[in-house]
Every structure is written in structure tokens, then in C-alpha cells.
N, C-alpha and C positions, 0 to 999 in steps of 0.2 A: 302530947307524949314526948317524952325526952330521948332524944337519940344519943345514946352513950357508945353504941357498937358502931362497927365500920359498914354498916347495911347501907345498900344503896336506896336513895329516896329520889322519886320522879314526880313530874306534876304533869297531868294530862286530864281529857276530858271523858266522861261517863257517855258512851256510845249505846249501851244496853244495859237494862236492868230487869230483865225477864226472869232470872234464876232467884232461887232462895239463897239470900245470903251471901250473893257473888253477882258482880258488876265487870262489864269488860269496859276498860280503860284504854283510850288511843293516845300515845305519845308521840309527839311530832318533834323532829330534829332536822335542822338545817344546816349545810354543810356547802363548801365550794367544790366542785367538781374539779378532780386533780389535773385532766386534760384541757377539758373545754372551758374551764373557769367560769361557769354558770353556777347560780345558787339552786341547789335541788333541795327539796323537802321530801324527807322519808317519813314514814309513819309505820307504827307497830302497835298490835293490841296485845294486852296483859288481862288476864283474868285475876281479880282481887278480891278478897274476902272481906266482907262488912257486915255490922250489925246494924247501922243506922239506914233509915231508908234514904235513896238518892235518885234523883231524877236524871233524865237523859240531858245532856249539855252542860252538867254542873261541873266544875273544875275541882278536882281532887288531888290530893298528895299521897302516894302509895310508897310503902317501903317493903325490901325485901323481906322474907320469911321462911321458915322450914316447909317443906312440901305439903300442902294440906289436902290435896288431891292428886288426879293424874296431871292436870294443867294447872292448877293453882298454886303460884308462889310467892304472890305479893299479898298484902292486905292495906286497907284503906286506913290512913292515919287521922285524916281530918279533911272537910270539905273548905276549900280555898274560897 
């Protein structure tokens, strides 16, 4: 899918596929702590819409979209 817009794109791993047409994707980011100068890893989960069958542990690319439900604001572009 071509990305002509300014929508955010993130890459993460599928951690749950128990819902219909929805997967939970965990995005991890690493950064240096501003005071302690240690590398910190933080994770956040996103609900993403998908029509394709995905397995837990698969790496996927998700893109921002209009609100699809109460918590779903992302959709799966492709499995990486």
C-alpha cells in the first residue's frame, strides 16, 4: 500500500489475535534515560484492524487511520 499521506507508520509484533478482524500489536522503543544515562526499553500496545490472518509473534507494519471503534485507530498494512 502506498503511503502518500502524513500518517504515522510503526513496526511491531503481534501479541494477541483472539478478536475478529483485530490484532494487538506491541511496539517497543529504546531511549537513553535523561538523568541516569541508562538505555531504557518501553513498550506500548495498539489495537489494529486486519483482514488477513496473523499469528502471534509475527512482525507487522501498522498505519494510523480514522477511529474504527472505541480503541482501534490503526490498521495493518503488511506482515514484514
